[in-house]
C-alpha positions in Angstrom: -107.4 13.0 15.2 -107.4 16.4 13.5 -110.9 17.3 14.3 -110.0 17.5 18.0 -107.2 20.0 17.5 -108.1 23.7 17.6 -105.9 25.8 15.3 -104.5 29.1 16.5 -103.0 29.8 13.1 -103.6 33.3 11.7 -105.3 32.8 8.3 -105.3 36.5 7.3 -101.9 37.0 5.7 -102.1 37.1 1.9 -100.1 34.7 -0.3 -100.2 32.9 -3.6 -102.5 30.2 -2.3 -103.3 26.6 -3.5 -104.1 25.4 -6.9 -101.0 25.1 -9.1 -98.9 22.0 -8.9 -95.2 22.5 -8.5 -92.5 19.9 -9.0 -89.2 20.7 -7.1 -86.1 18.8 -8.3 -83.5 18.4 -5.6 -80.0 17.8 -7.0 -78.6 19.2 -3.8 -80.3 16.5 -1.8 -79.1 13.9 -4.2 -75.5 15.1 -4.1 -75.0 16.1 -0.5 -74.4 12.6 0.9 -72.7 11.1 -2.1 -69.6 9.1 -1.1 -67.1 10.8 -3.4 -66.8 14.5 -4.3 -68.6 15.4 -7.5 -66.5 17.8 -9.6 -67.8 21.3 -9.7 -67.9 21.4 -13.5 -70.1 18.3 -13.4 -72.5 19.8 -10.9 -72.8 22.9 -13.0 -73.5 20.9 -16.1 -76.1 18.8 -14.4 -78.0 21.7 -12.8 -77.9 23.7 -16.0 -79.4 20.7 -17.8 -82.1 20.3 -15.2 -83.1 23.9 -15.7 -84.1 23.0 -19.3 -86.5 20.3 -18.2 -89.2 22.6 -16.8 -89.2 22.0 -13.1 -90.7 24.8 -11.1 -87.7 25.0 -8.7 -84.3 23.5 -8.4 -82.9 22.9 -4.9 -79.4 23.3 -6.2 -77.0 23.9 -3.3 -76.5 25.0 0.3 -74.7 27.7 2.2 -73.6 25.6 5.1 -70.3 24.7 6.8 -68.1 22.7 4.4 -67.0 20.7 7.4 -70.6 19.6 7.9 -71.5 18.9 4.2 -68.2 18.8 2.2 -70.1 18.0 -1.0 -71.6 21.5 -1.0 -68.4 23.4 -0.3 -68.4 24.7 -3.9 -72.0 26.2 -3.9 -70.7 29.7 -4.3 -68.8 28.8 -7.4 -71.7 26.8 -8.8 -74.2 29.6 -8.4 -72.0 32.0 -10.4 -71.9 29.6 -13.4 -75.6 28.6 -13.6 -77.6 29.7 -16.6 -81.2 29.5 -15.6 -82.4 33.0 -16.3 -84.0 32.0 -19.7 -85.8 29.0 -18.2 -88.9 28.8 -16.0 -87.0 27.2 -13.1 -86.3 29.1 -9.9 -83.3 28.4 -7.7 -83.5 27.4 -4.0 -80.6 27.2 -1.6 -80.6 25.6 1.8 -79.3 27.5 4.8 -78.9 26.3 8.4 -78.3 29.6 10.1 -78.4 33.4 9.7 -74.8 33.6 8.5 -75.6 31.2 5.6 -78.7 33.2 4.8 -76.7 36.4 4.7 -74.5 34.8 2.1 -77.3 33.4 0.0 -79.3 36.6 -0.3 -76.4 38.3 -2.0 -77.1 36.3 -5.2 -79.8 37.7 -7.5 -80.3 34.3 -9.2 -81.5 32.7 -6.0 -85.3 33.2 -5.4 -85.9 30.9 -2.5 -84.0 30.0 0.7 -84.9 26.8 2.5 -84.5 26.2 6.2 -84.8 22.8 7.8 -86.8 23.1 11.0 -87.1 19.9 12.8 -89.7 18.9 15.3 -87.2 16.4 16.7 -84.8 18.0 19.1 -82.2 15.4 18.4 -82.3 16.0 14.7 -82.3 19.8 15.0 -79.1 19.6 16.9 -77.5 17.1 14.5 -78.6 19.0 11.4 -78.2 22.7 12.4 -76.4 22.6 15.8 -79.3 24.3 17.5 -82.3 23.6 19.7 -85.8 23.8 18.3 -86.3 27.1 20.2 -83.1 28.5 18.7 -84.2 27.3 15.2 -87.4 29.3 15.5 -85.3 32.4 16.3 -83.3 31.7 13.2 -86.5 31.4 11.1 -87.4 35.0 12.3 -84.0 36.3 11.4 -83.8 34.6 8.0 -87.3 35.7 7.2 -86.3 39.3 7.8 -83.3 38.9 5.5 -85.5 37.4 2.8 -88.1 40.2 3.1 -85.3 42.8 2.8 -83.7 41.1 -0.2 -86.8 40.1 -2.1 -86.4 36.4 -1.5 -88.9 33.9 -0.1 -88.3 31.5 2.7 -89.4 27.9 2.5 -89.5 26.1 5.8 -89.1 22.3 5.8 -90.6 20.6 8.7 -88.0 17.9 9.2 -89.0 14.7 10.9 -92.5 15.9 10.2 -94.0 12.4 10.4 -92.0 10.9 13.2 -88.3 10.2 14.1 -86.1 7.3 14.8 -84.6 8.8 18.0 -87.4 8.3 20.5 -88.0 12.1 20.7 -91.6 13.0 21.6 -93.8 13.2 18.5 -97.4 13.8 17.8 -99.4 15.5 15.1 -100.3 18.2 17.6 -96.6 19.0 18.0 -96.3 19.5 14.2 -99.3 21.8 14.2 -98.0 23.8 17.1 -94.7 24.6 15.5 -96.2 25.3 12.1 -98.5 27.7 13.8 -95.6 29.6 15.2 -93.7 29.5 11.9 -96.6 30.8 9.9 -97.1 33.7 12.3 -93.6 34.9 11.3 -94.9 35.4 7.8 -93.7 32.2 6.2 -95.9 31.4 3.2 -94.4 28.0 2.1 -94.3 24.9 4.3 -93.0 21.6 3.2 -93.5 18.5 5.3 -90.4 16.4 5.2 -90.4 12.6 5.9 -86.6 12.8 6.5 -85.9 9.1 7.1 -88.9 7.5 5.4 -91.0 6.6 8.4 -94.3 8.2 7.2 -97.3 6.1 6.6 -99.8 7.1 3.9 -102.4 7.6 6.7 -100.2 10.0 8.6 -99.3 11.9 5.4 -102.9 12.4 4.6 -104.0 13.4 8.1 -101.2 15.9 8.7 -101.2 17.4 5.2 -104.9 17.7 5.0 -105.1 19.4 8.3 -102.6 22.0 7.3 -104.1 22.5 3.9 -107.5 23.1 5.4 -106.2 25.3 8.3 -103.9 27.4 6.0 -105.8 28.1 2.8 -103.4 31.0 2.0 -100.2 28.9 2.6 -98.5 26.7 0.1 -98.3 23.2 1.6 -95.9 20.7 0.1 -94.2 17.4 0.9 -90.6 16.3 0.7 -91.0 12.5 0.9 -88.3 9.9 1.0 -89.2 6.4 0.0 -88.1 3.1 -1.3 -89.9 1.5 -4.3 -92.2 -0.2 -1.8 -95.2 2.0 -1.0 -94.1 5.2 -2.8 -97.4 5.5 -4.7 -99.5 5.3 -1.6 -97.5 8.1 0.0 -97.7 10.4 -3.0 -101.4 9.7 -3.4 -102.0 10.4 0.3 -100.4 13.9 -0.1 -102.1 14.6 -3.4 -105.5 13.6 -2.1 -104.9 15.8 1.0 -104.4 18.8 -1.2 -100.6 19.2 -1.3 -99.6 21.2 -4.4 -95.8 21.1 -4.0 -93.8 17.9 -4.4 -90.1 17.4 -4.0 -88.2 14.7 -5.8 -84.8 13.7 -7.2 -84.1 11.9 -10.4 -83.5 8.2 -9.9 -84.5 8.6 -6.2 -80.9 9.3 -5.2 -80.0 10.9 -1.9 -81.1 11.4 1.6 -79.9 13.4 4.6 -76.4 12.5 5.8 -77.0 14.3 9.1 -79.6 11.6 10.0 -76.6 9.3 10.8 -78.7 6.3 9.6 -78.8 4.4 6.4 -80.1 6.8 3.8 -83.6 6.3 2.5 -83.7 7.6 -1.1 -85.5 10.7 -2.2 -88.8 10.3 -3.8 -88.0 9.3 -7.4 -88.9 12.2 -9.8 -89.7 9.7 -12.5 -92.3 8.2 -10.3 -93.8 11.6 -9.5 -94.0 12.5 -13.2 -95.8 9.2 -14.0 -98.2 9.8 -11.1 -99.2 13.3 -12.3 -99.4 12.1 -15.9 -101.9 9.5 -14.8 -103.9 12.2 -13.0 -104.0 14.2 -16.3 -101.9 17.0 -14.9 -99.6 18.6 -17.4 -96.4 19.8 -15.8 -94.9 21.0 -19.2 -91.9 18.8 -18.9 -89.4 18.8 -21.8 -89.0 15.0 -22.4 -85.8 15.3 -24.4 -84.1 17.5 -21.7 -85.3 15.0 -19.1 -83.7 12.1 -20.9 -80.4 14.0 -21.2 -80.5 14.6 -17.4 -81.2 10.9 -16.7 -78.1 10.1 -18.8 -76.0 12.6 -16.8 -77.3 11.2 -13.6 -76.1 7.8 -14.6 -72.6 9.3 -15.1 -72.5 11.3 -11.9 -74.0 8.8 -9.6 -72.3 5.7 -10.9 
């Protein structure tokens, strides 16, 4: 299908480019829908331990309404007690609107802001209480804040492989919105299979098209999967040229705003095994990883 789609994307803006594989660990995504409130001290202990493992980035928290996501109500306290400066891990916080971004950019320790931009109108309303058109305006405003405060905005294309609501979906729709987002100066795009509906074929087609059309943009995937078919999904993204992969230890989590049974996050242990098989050294501290797995057993019991 992709060969029939003409890209209007501006390829001239400079950025870091493809080539280096990045593993993003997402404790925020694991925690946000957990049935009981995780004590703040335990969150801090867990995230600090994750920083010792060697992940490129930790998606650690979100600056969103505590009414919408009660589990993340303590993000402001968590960020002030994290000790990641001496590690190679960067911190990413999710924001849903400009007000949340204004709060997040005040913290020097945060390098990345993440914004969930859905190509499903239903999910954009559920997740950020905004239309898709309004969400694009928020992207513009948040990008300006990031530029002014030396942060970088990561835009997640939520429901990027289809949706369960019957909203119109096509690969061309994805490409159209990514086109508009990249024109705002966004240099990192992550395709999110929010409810686990993606097929390996769709992952490969959509990812490869964006990788080829945007050689100066970092293209990643945030996949959700059960134990059935996870390898085929990861391989499809890898073979398409994605260099950024999100995961969560033990595959815990999912988006509570989807209002459906949660499909777990891509299991980080699976990702680590996959890249090891490919001969890619992610410089992971195995002892620190084992400590985190033990903590995860305690937290998510």
